[in-house]
N, C-alpha and C positions, 0 to 999 in steps of 0.2 A: 347050708351055706359053706362053701369051701373057704379055706384060710391057709395062707403060707406066709412066711416072713424070712426076709434076709436082713437088711438094715431097717427096712420099713415094714409095717404090717400090710398085707394085701388080702382084703376080703372079696369074695366072689359070690354075691347072692345070686340065686337063680332068677331069671327073667327080669333082671335090672340092668339099666344103662350104667355104664362106668365111664367117668372122665379120667383120661390117662394123659400124663405129660412125661415126655423123656427129653433129655438134653444131651448136647455134645459133651464128650469127655473134656474136662478142664474148662468148662464154660462159666463156672462160678469160682471166685477166689477162695482159697482155703480158709482165710480168716472168717469168712461169712459162714462156711459150712460148720466151723467149730462152734459157732453161736447157736446152731439149730436146737440144741438141747435146752436152751434158755427160754424158748417160746413155744407156744402151742403149734401143732402140725399145720393147722390152717394159717396161722400168722406166718409161720416160716414159708409156706408155699407162696403167699402173697409177696413177701419180701424177695424170695428167690425169683419169682416171675417178673417182678419189676426190674431186678438186675438183669435178668436174661433179655428182657425187652430192650434195655439200653445197649446190650451187647458191647460193653466197654472193655471187657476182659475175655480172654480165651478165644478159641476158634469161632468162625462164622461161616463154616463150610456151606451152610444151607442157603447163603446168599447166591451161590453159584446156581444159575437156572438149571444146569444139567443134573445137579445133586438134588435140588428142590423137586424137580420133575420126577426123579428116580423115587423119592420119598412118597410123592403123590401116587405114583404108579403102583408102588408096593402096597400102599394102603388100600387102594382099589382092588388089587389082585388078592389081598387077604380076605376081602369080602366076596368078590365074585368068583374066583377060582378055588381058593382054599376053603371058603365057607367057614371062616373062623369067627366071624362077627357080622353084624349089620353096621355099616358105617353111617352114622347119623350126622356128624359134623367133624371137620378137621381144619387145621391150619399148619403150615410149615413156615416157621419163622426163621430168623437168621441163625439161631443156635439151639432151637428147641422145637418140639412138635406137640400140639394139643390134639387129642381126638375124643370124641364122644361115641361110644359103641355099645351095642347090645351084644353081649357075649354069646357065642355058640360053642366055644371051646375054652380051655383053661387059659387064664390070663397070662401065665408064664409062657405058654406055648405061643401065644399071640405075639407077645413082645420079642420073644426069642426069634420067631420067624421074620418078623418085619425088621426089627433092628439088625439082625444077622445079615439078611440079604442087603439092606441099604448100606450097612458098614462095608461089606465086601465091594459093592459097586462104587460107592463114594471113594473109597481108598484106591480103587482102580482108576477112577476118573482123575484124582489128584496125584496119582502115582506115589502113594504113601502106604502100600500094602504092609500088613503086619502091625500097624499102629492102631491103638484103641480109637474108635470113632465115637461111639455113644458112651455116656456114663453107664455103668453096669446096672443101675437100678432105676426104676421109674416111680413116679408119684401117681397114685390112683385114688379115686374117691367114687363110691357108688352113689348114684342119684336116687333120692328117697321119695320125691314127689314130682308132680307135673310142673309146678312153679319152678323148682330147681332145675328140671330138665330144660325148660325154655331159657332160663337164665344162663345156663351153661352154654347152650347153643349161641346165644347173643355174645357171650364173653369170647368164645372161641373165634367166631367169625368177625368180631369187632377188634380182636387183638392187633391186627396189622394197623388199624387206624389209631388206636390208643398208643401204640409204639412209634407212631410217626412214619410208618412204612407205606401208607397209602392214605389218600384223602377220603375215600369212601370204601366200604367193604367190597363193592363190586369191582373195584380197580385192582385188587390184589390177586395175582394169578394162582397162588398156591393155597387156596382156601375152598372149602365146600360152598361158600357164599357164591362162588363163581362156577364151580364144577359140578355140584350135585343138583340136578333139576328135579 
C-alpha cells in the first residue's frame, strides 16, 4: 500500500476505490481550519463539508457553468484519455468537488493533473491568472467495503440536494447522477 503525507496522510491501497474531495482556495474561514486539530479527521471532514455546502465564505467559482463544465470535462478526460482512474461518481459543487475513483495511477499525480488543468483554465475564464485556485491539499479516504462504496456514491450524488442546489439528484447538471450512464 502506497503512502505519502503533506499536511494530511494519504493512503493508496491497491485495487481500492478512493473518495477524494478538494476545495477552492480560501473557501473555509481560517478560524475553522485552526480547530481541525481538536476533532477527529472524520468529524472535521463532516464539519468542513457542511460549511462548504453552505458556501457562505470564500470564492464560489464553480457556480460559473463554464468552470463547472471545465471541471467535469477534466474529470472525464482523466479517466478516458489519461487512464489515471475509473471515475465511479462525482459532483462539482459551488466551491468543492467530490469524486469516487478506482485508482490506476498515483493519487498525487491524479490530483496534480486534474487540479492543475482546471486551475489554469478557470483562472483564464475569470481573467485571474497567477492566483491560487484550488486549496493545495485534498481530503481522501479509501473505501473498505461494498456498503461504504454504495453509501459514498449516494452521498456524492445527493450532495447538491442536501446543499439546496437541486430538488432531485437528476436535476443537477454537474454530477455523475446525470452524466455517467
